[in-house]
C-alpha positions in Angstrom: 0.0 0.0 0.0 1.4 3.4 -1.0 1.5 6.3 1.5 -1.3 8.1 -0.4 -3.5 5.0 -0.1 -2.8 4.7 3.6 -3.7 8.4 4.1 -6.9 8.0 2.2 -7.8 4.8 4.1 -7.3 6.6 7.5 -9.1 9.9 6.8 -12.1 8.1 5.3 -12.7 6.2 8.6 -15.5 7.5 10.7 -14.8 9.3 14.0 -16.1 6.3 15.9 -13.8 4.0 14.0 -10.8 6.3 14.5 -11.2 6.4 18.3 -11.7 2.6 18.3 -8.5 2.0 16.4 -6.6 4.2 18.8 -8.0 2.5 21.8 -7.1 -0.9 20.4 -3.6 0.4 19.5 -4.1 -0.6 15.9 -2.9 2.9 14.9 -0.9 5.6 16.7 -2.2 9.1 17.3 0.8 10.4 15.4 0.0 8.3 12.4 -3.6 9.5 12.4 -2.6 13.1 12.8 0.0 13.0 10.1 -2.5 11.4 7.7 -4.9 14.3 8.3 -2.3 17.0 8.0 -1.0 15.5 4.7 -4.6 15.3 3.4 -5.2 18.9 4.5 -2.1 20.1 2.7 -3.3 18.5 -0.5 -7.1 19.4 -0.4 -7.5 22.6 1.6 -5.9 24.8 -1.1 -8.7 23.8 -3.4 -11.5 24.8 -1.1 -10.2 27.2 1.6 -12.1 25.6 4.5 -9.4 25.6 7.3 -8.2 29.1 7.5 -5.8 29.1 10.4 -3.8 25.9 10.6 -1.4 25.0 13.4 0.1 21.6 12.4 2.7 21.8 15.2 -0.1 21.7 17.8 -1.5 18.5 16.1 1.9 16.8 16.1 2.7 17.7 19.7 -0.8 16.7 20.9 -0.6 13.3 19.1 2.9 12.7 20.6 1.6 13.3 24.1 -1.4 11.1 23.5 0.8 8.2 22.3 2.9 8.5 25.5 -0.3 8.5 27.6 -1.6 5.4 25.7 1.7 3.6 26.3 1.3 4.3 30.0 -2.2 2.9 30.0 -4.0 6.1 30.7 -7.8 6.1 30.2 -8.8 7.8 27.0 -11.5 10.4 26.4 -14.4 9.8 24.0 -12.9 12.0 21.3 -9.3 11.0 22.0 -6.9 11.7 19.2 -9.4 13.2 16.7 -8.1 16.2 14.9 -10.5 19.2 15.1 -10.6 22.8 13.9 -13.0 25.2 15.6 -15.4 27.6 13.9 -13.7 31.0 13.7 -16.5 32.5 15.7 -15.5 30.7 18.9 -12.6 32.0 21.0 -9.8 29.5 21.0 -7.0 30.1 23.5 -3.6 30.9 21.9 -4.9 30.5 18.3 -5.8 33.4 16.0 -9.6 33.9 16.1 -10.9 36.5 13.6 -14.7 36.2 13.6 -14.2 36.7 9.9 -13.7 40.4 10.5 -10.8 42.8 9.7 -11.5 44.2 13.1 -10.1 41.0 14.6 -7.7 39.9 11.9 -4.8 39.6 14.4 -6.7 38.7 17.6 -5.4 35.9 19.7 -7.6 35.2 22.7 -6.2 34.2 26.1 -9.3 32.0 26.8 -11.4 29.4 25.0 -15.2 29.1 24.6 -16.9 26.4 26.7 -17.5 24.3 23.6 -13.8 24.3 22.7 -12.9 23.4 26.3 -15.3 20.4 26.3 -14.1 19.1 22.9 -10.5 19.3 24.1 -11.3 17.8 27.5 -12.8 14.8 25.7 -9.4 14.3 24.0 -9.7 15.9 20.5 -6.6 17.7 19.3 -7.1 21.3 18.1 -5.2 22.0 14.8 -6.8 25.3 13.7 -10.0 27.2 12.8 -12.7 26.9 10.1 -13.9 29.7 7.9 -17.1 31.7 8.5 -18.8 34.9 7.2 -18.1 38.1 9.1 -19.5 37.6 12.6 -21.5 34.7 11.2 -23.9 36.9 9.3 -25.4 35.2 6.3 -25.6 31.7 4.9 -22.7 32.2 2.5 -19.1 31.7 3.7 -16.8 34.6 2.6 -15.1 37.4 4.4 -12.4 40.1 3.9 -9.8 38.3 6.0 -9.7 34.8 4.3 -11.9 35.1 1.2 -14.5 32.5 0.1 -14.8 28.8 1.1 -15.8 26.7 -2.0 -18.3 23.9 -2.3 -16.3 20.7 -2.7 -18.9 19.2 -5.0 -18.7 22.1 -7.4 -16.1 24.7 -6.5 -17.9 27.4 -8.5 -20.7 27.2 -5.9 -21.1 28.3 -2.3 -20.8 25.9 0.6 -23.5 27.8 2.5 -22.9 29.2 6.0 -22.2 30.3 8.5 -20.5 27.1 9.5 -19.3 26.7 5.9 -15.6 26.0 6.6 -16.6 23.2 9.0 -19.0 21.6 6.6 -16.4 21.6 3.7 -13.7 20.3 6.0 -15.9 17.3 6.9 -17.1 16.6 3.4 -13.5 16.5 2.1 -12.4 14.3 5.0 -10.0 16.9 6.3 -11.7 16.6 9.7 -13.7 13.8 11.3 -15.8 16.1 13.6 -16.4 19.9 13.7 -18.3 22.4 15.9 -20.6 25.0 14.6 -23.3 27.5 15.6 -26.9 28.2 14.3 -29.1 31.2 14.5 -31.1 31.1 11.3 -29.6 27.9 9.9 -25.9 28.1 10.2 -25.4 24.4 11.3 -28.1 23.1 9.0 -27.6 25.0 5.7 -23.9 24.3 5.1 -24.4 20.7 6.0 -27.2 20.5 3.5 -25.1 22.1 0.8 -22.1 19.8 1.5 -23.6 16.4 2.1 -22.8 16.2 5.8 -24.7 16.3 9.1 -25.5 19.5 10.9 -27.6 19.3 14.1 -29.2 22.3 15.7 -29.9 21.0 19.2 -32.5 22.3 21.6 -31.5 25.6 23.2 -29.5 24.9 26.3 -28.5 21.4 25.2 -25.0 22.7 24.4 -24.4 25.7 26.8 -22.9 28.7 25.2 -20.3 30.5 27.3 -19.2 33.2 27.3 -22.3 35.0 25.9 -24.1 38.3 26.4 -27.4 36.6 25.7 -27.4 33.7 28.2 -31.2 33.6 28.4 -31.8 33.6 24.7 -32.9 30.5 22.8 -32.3 31.8 19.2 -28.6 31.2 18.8 -27.2 27.8 19.7 -23.9 25.9 19.3 -23.9 22.3 18.1 -22.2 19.4 16.4 -21.4 18.7 12.7 -20.1 15.3 11.4 -20.1 13.1 8.4 -22.7 10.6 9.7 -25.2 10.4 12.6 -23.1 8.2 14.9 -20.2 10.6 14.8 -22.6 13.5 15.4 -24.0 11.8 18.5 -20.5 11.1 19.7 -19.5 14.8 19.5 -22.8 15.9 21.0 -22.2 13.6 24.0 -18.9 15.5 24.6 -20.3 19.1 24.3 -23.8 18.6 25.9 -24.6 18.9 29.6 -25.3 21.5 32.2 -23.2 24.5 33.0 -24.3 26.5 36.0 -23.1 29.7 34.4 -25.7 29.3 31.6 -29.2 29.8 32.9 -31.0 27.8 30.2 -28.6 24.9 30.1 -30.3 21.5 30.1 -29.4 19.3 33.1 -29.5 15.9 31.2 -25.9 14.6 30.9 -24.2 14.3 27.5 -23.7 10.6 28.1 -27.3 10.1 27.0 -26.1 10.4 23.4 -23.7 7.5 23.7 -26.6 5.1 23.9 -27.6 3.0 20.8 -29.7 5.0 18.2 -31.5 2.0 16.7 -35.2 2.1 17.0 -38.4 0.7 15.6 -40.5 3.3 13.7 -43.5 1.3 12.8 -46.7 3.4 13.2 -44.9 6.6 14.2 -46.8 9.7 12.9 -44.7 12.0 10.7 -45.7 15.3 9.1 -44.3 15.8 5.5 -44.2 19.5 4.7 -42.7 20.2 1.2 -42.9 24.0 1.6 -43.7 24.7 5.3 -47.0 26.2 4.3 -46.2 27.9 1.0 -42.6 29.0 1.0 -41.1 29.1 -2.5 -38.9 26.0 -2.9 -36.7 25.3 -6.0 -38.1 22.4 -8.0 -34.7 20.7 -7.9 -34.8 20.6 -4.1 -38.4 19.4 -4.1 -37.6 16.6 -6.6 -34.7 15.2 -4.4 -36.8 15.3 -1.2 -39.8 13.6 -2.9 -37.6 10.9 -4.3 -36.8 9.8 -0.8 -40.2 10.2 0.8 -40.7 6.5 0.4 -38.0 5.8 2.9 -40.2 6.8 5.8 -43.0 4.6 4.4 -40.5 1.7 4.2 -39.6 2.3 7.9 -43.2 1.8 8.8 -44.0 5.4 9.6 -47.5 6.9 9.0 -46.7 9.9 6.8 -49.2 12.7 6.3 -48.7 15.9 4.4 -49.3 18.7 6.9 -47.9 22.1 7.8 -47.5 23.8 11.2 -49.0 27.3 11.5 -46.0 29.7 11.2 -48.0 32.9 11.6 -45.7 35.7 12.7 -42.6 33.5 12.7 -40.9 35.6 10.1 -41.3 38.9 11.9 -40.7 37.6 15.4 -37.5 35.9 14.3 -36.1 39.0 12.7 -36.9 41.0 15.8 -35.1 38.6 18.1 -32.2 38.2 15.6 -31.8 42.0 15.4 -32.0 42.4 19.2 -29.3 39.8 19.6 -27.1 41.5 17.0 -27.3 44.9 18.7 -26.4 43.4 22.0 -23.4 41.5 20.7 -22.2 43.9 18.0 -23.7 47.3 18.6 -20.4 48.7 19.6 -18.8 47.6 16.3 -21.5 49.6 14.5 -20.9 52.7 16.6 -17.1 52.5 16.5 -16.3 50.9 13.2 -19.2 51.2 10.8 -17.0 51.8 7.8 -15.2 48.4 8.4 -18.4 46.3 8.5 -20.0 44.6 5.4 -23.3 46.1 4.4 -25.4 43.1 5.4 -23.8 43.2 8.9 -24.7 46.8 9.2 -28.3 46.0 8.2 -28.4 43.2 10.7 -27.3 45.3 13.6 -29.5 48.2 12.7 -32.6 45.9 12.9 -31.8 45.8 16.6 -30.8 49.5 17.0 -34.2 50.6 15.6 -36.4 48.3 17.8 -38.9 49.7 20.3 -39.9 48.2 23.6 -43.4 47.4 22.3 -41.9 45.6 19.3 -39.8 43.3 21.5 -42.8 42.7 23.8 -44.9 41.8 20.8 -42.2 39.4 19.6 -42.0 37.7 22.9 -45.8 37.2 23.2 -46.0 35.9 19.6 -43.0 33.6 20.2 -45.0 31.9 23.0 -48.0 31.6 20.8 -45.9 30.0 18.1 -44.4 27.6 20.5 -47.8 26.5 21.8 -49.1 25.9 18.2 -45.9 23.9 17.4 -46.3 22.0 20.6 -49.9 21.0 19.7 -48.8 20.1 16.1 -45.9 17.9 17.4 -48.2 16.3 19.9 -50.0 14.8 16.9 -46.9 14.2 14.8 -43.7 13.0 16.5 -41.5 14.4 13.6 -41.8 17.1 11.0 -39.9 16.5 7.7 -39.2 19.5 5.5 -36.6 21.2 3.3 -33.4 22.5 4.9 -32.8 25.3 2.4 -35.2 26.5 -0.2 -32.8 26.0 -3.1 -29.5 24.1 -3.9 -26.1 25.7 -3.8 -25.7 28.8 -5.9 -22.8 30.7 -7.5 -20.1 31.6 -4.9 -19.8 35.1 -6.4 -23.5 35.7 -5.6 -23.6 37.0 -2.0 -27.2 35.9 -1.3 -30.2 34.6 -3.0 -32.4 37.3 -4.4 -35.3 35.3 -5.8 -36.7 31.8 -5.8 -39.2 30.6 -8.4 -39.6 34.2 -9.5 -40.5 35.4 -6.0 -38.2 38.2 -4.8 -36.5 37.8 -1.4 -37.0 40.7 1.0 -33.5 40.7 2.5 -30.3 38.7 2.5 -31.6 36.0 4.8 -35.2 35.6 3.5 -34.2 32.6 1.4 -33.5 30.8 4.7 -37.0 30.9 6.2 -37.2 27.1 5.9 -34.5 27.0 8.6 -35.3 30.1 10.7 -39.0 29.3 11.1 -37.8 26.2 12.9 -35.4 28.2 15.0 -38.3 30.4 16.1 -40.1 27.4 17.5 -37.3 26.3 19.8 -37.4 22.7 18.5 -34.4 20.5 17.7 -33.6 19.9 14.0 -31.1 18.1 11.9 -29.9 18.3 8.3 -29.1 14.9 6.8 -27.9 14.0 3.3 -30.8 13.2 1.0 -29.4 13.0 -2.5 -28.2 15.2 -5.3 -29.6 17.4 -8.0 -29.1 16.5 -11.7 -26.0 18.7 -11.6 -24.6 16.7 -8.7 -25.3 19.3 -6.0 -26.1 18.0 -2.5 -29.5 18.4 -1.0 -30.3 17.7 2.7 -33.5 16.7 4.5 -34.5 18.5 7.7 -35.9 16.4 10.5 -37.6 18.4 13.3 -38.4 16.7 16.6 -40.5 17.3 19.6 -39.4 19.9 22.2 -36.0 18.7 23.7 -36.3 15.3 22.0 -32.8 15.6 20.5 -32.2 11.9 21.0 -35.3 11.1 19.0 -34.2 13.3 16.1 -30.9 11.4 16.0 -32.7 8.1 16.0 -34.8 8.9 12.9 -31.9 10.5 11.2 -29.9 7.3 11.8 -32.7 5.1 10.4 -32.9 7.4 7.3 -29.1 7.3 6.9 -28.9 3.5 7.1 -31.6 3.2 4.4 -30.0 5.7 2.0 -26.2 6.0 2.6 -25.8 9.3 0.7 -23.2 10.5 3.2 -20.7 8.1 1.7 -20.5 10.0 -1.6 -17.3 12.0 -1.5 -16.5 15.0 -3.6 -14.1 14.9 -6.5 -11.7 17.4 -4.9 -10.6 14.5 -2.7 -9.3 12.6 -5.7 
């Protein structure tokens, strides 16, 4: 076997398999790390997914792990896995830019909680993954690092804002990755890149530090190539933190339990357009081609839509409110250095009135109750992730779908942010490809805080289809 063949063999293993091989001493941490670093050096220049790379940290971390293994030390659940963190999360000692020229040389002296938990579980940090400026928009480009390209067609966008993470996973440069999601930033890039992006229930993965610790809109969560790897990562980053008031007390170990389940007779709502949103026919065709899978699993599938009245406006109000809290000082002090869509985003919060925020809070509760009643009848809701397939990377956002003009730069993401507004967990799972070979994901929404159930249905769908195994040509 040539060195290239050995590298390809290792990086194409799942995260679960990699950890198992390390524990059984069938491979060394150094061998696994060197394979990934060699693969990154060959593939990353084609897609620009990992934007700050620290290979020396990987080699040193692997060396220390091999010494620990030789001494018989107990290994963590992510032990030895290379990881690069989204460039929105502070990572101690590693350049963290938030995709903004304002922070192009910023090196924090602390790490976000999600980084600490991933490292505590044994993963080895080797760098950062690309993101739009402050995570604004589902298209990964910024003035610091440029564009991240879709590995299935490098003329297309990879989505965002966790775009670098999704591409690094799809190209086998990383086995696991972290991301965050306000209006779809875990789900949209996963859907565009044929990987898994899971928006967990608010509080499942505590966000710290954060200026909006009581807020359920923005969450952090796992990304992976398949459902088992996603559950593995979630088990490491989930669990209570007393500094985060909405954190869920259930321990992360829950997600190490087997995901196999019988779905015969389970009621599922199939919603092709979430009540009338414009959806590209190519996306609809791919989703419909796999509808039979749920019938084959024994589910009772009914076409039905939740009532999303006021979801659009209330989401935009809470999004704007959060942007002003987190980035209002950037607008006041450095307006000329922000991209136009970021300025628009923050100003949505600056211009809010007290009654508007009060209205949004009342309507959010009404929406939650309607969704609760809907999900009491249907255990799962199946719908599109994004309303169209990947588009030209030079196009900054989608302006129209099926001839219907989009009101602003995130309106084409309503199929994601309507779900955000309800507070329910949702996953994007590979569902197939358009005639042009572009990935399309399926969105599975679960009952309130039933994150485990979402993973169970996603696992069943994945086993029946296997689309995640289709690797992009840039890996060749």
